[in-house]
N, C-alpha and C positions, 0 to 999 in steps of 0.2 A: 414283712409285717404280718402278724398273726391276729386273728379274731379270737378273743377270749370271752367266754360266757361264764359269768359268775352268778351262782344262785345265792341271792342275799337272803339268808335265813331269817333276818329281822323283818324284812318287808314281804317275804314270800314271793319275790319276783326275780326274774332273770335280768342281769345287767350285761351290757355289751361294751367291751373295751378293745382297743387296738394297740398293740405294742410291737416294738422291734426286738430282735433277739437279745440285745444287751440291756434292755430296759427291765426294771423290776416288775414283778407281777402286781396286779391290782391288790390293794389292801396290804401290801407288803411294806409296812411302815419303816422298817429298818433297812430296806434296799438290799437284803442279803439273799434274795431268791430271784434270779434273773429268769426271763422267759425261756431262754435256751436251756437252763438247768431243769426247769419244770417240764419242758418238752422232752428232754433226753433224746432218745433215738427215734421218737415218733416223727413221722413225715407229715402229720396233719397240720393244716393251716388254721384249723378251728380246734381250740382247746377249751376245756371246761373244768370248773372246780366250784367250791363254795366259799363264801366269805368266812365262815367259821374255820375252814381248813387253813386259810391264809392267816387268820388270827392265831391259830394253834402253832403254825410255823413260826410266827413272830415270837410267841412265848417260848417255844422250844429253843430257838436261837439265843434268846436272852438268858434262859436258864443254863444252857450249855456253856455260854460265855466265850465262844469262839466260832470260827467258820465251820460249817457243816457241809462237806462235799456231797453233792447230790448225784447219785448214779442215774436214777430216773424217778419220775413221779407219774406223769400222765402216760398212759399206754393203751392204745386201742387193742381189742382182743386179737386181731389177726396180725399184730405187730410183734408177737413173740411171747408165748408162754402163759398168757392169761385168758381166762374165759370171760363170758358175758357178765358174770357175777363179780368180777375183779374190782376191788376198790381202786385200783389204778385206772380202770376204765371209767369209773365214776369221778376220777380226778381228785381223790381225797387221800391217796396213799403216797408214801415216800420210801424209797430204798436209798439209804445214805451210808456214808462212811467207808466206802469200798477202798479208799486210799489211806485210811487211818490205820494205825497199829492196832493190834488186838486189845491192848490196854486202853487206848483212846476210844475204841468201839465199846468197850465195857462201860466206860464212864458215860458215853453218849447214851447207851442203852439204859443205864440206871437213871440218868436224868430224864429220859423219855418216860420210863415206867413210873417214876415217882412224881412226875410233873402234874398228872391228872388232866392234861390237856388232850390226850389221845384216847380214843375209844379202845384201841388195840395196839399192843406192842408185841411183836412176834418174839417168842423165846429164842435166845441166842443159839441154842442147839439146832434150830431149824434154819438159821441164817448165819452160818459161821464166818462169812467174810463181809457182811454188811448188817445194817440195822434197818428193820422195817417197822414203821408205825403208820397208823391211819386213823381217820376220823369216823370210819364206818357209817356212811350214810344209811339211815334207818331202813330205807327201802330202795336199794340200788336198782332194782328192776324198774321202778317207777321213775327214778331219776334218769336212767338211760332212755326210757321211753320219751320223757319230756325233751331231752336233748335231741333225740332223733327227729321228733316232730319239728323242732325249731330249725334243725339243719335242712329239712326238706323245703322250708319256706323260701 
């Protein structure tokens, strides 16, 4: 069982949820993003994201029209390759499509780029074997500070 902190952008408040590995993430209305997929290789029992990120995932899944394999989304800085400014650390980024063909990844990338639901879609030349998109929390440093103060309580 993992503790999930969701920043509700509408109410400007943190919400707390508890989910098992095979349960859908909060606000995941179509049930296509399980906790284990969002967690990826992270060993943390406390994960965080935003309501708007989950809503963007729902929209992306609908627009793409098929399953989207998730390599990882949430990742703490010391768990591999990301710094303190990483959108993965803020819980608002996804690296997806690693098991898709190049043609399928191109379709996924185009759907993400044209959807308007993501703040950033990484150019394919920078991610040749996956697709990266994120919600780009406006102030990642402030978000990470809020999370670390909650975790200390």
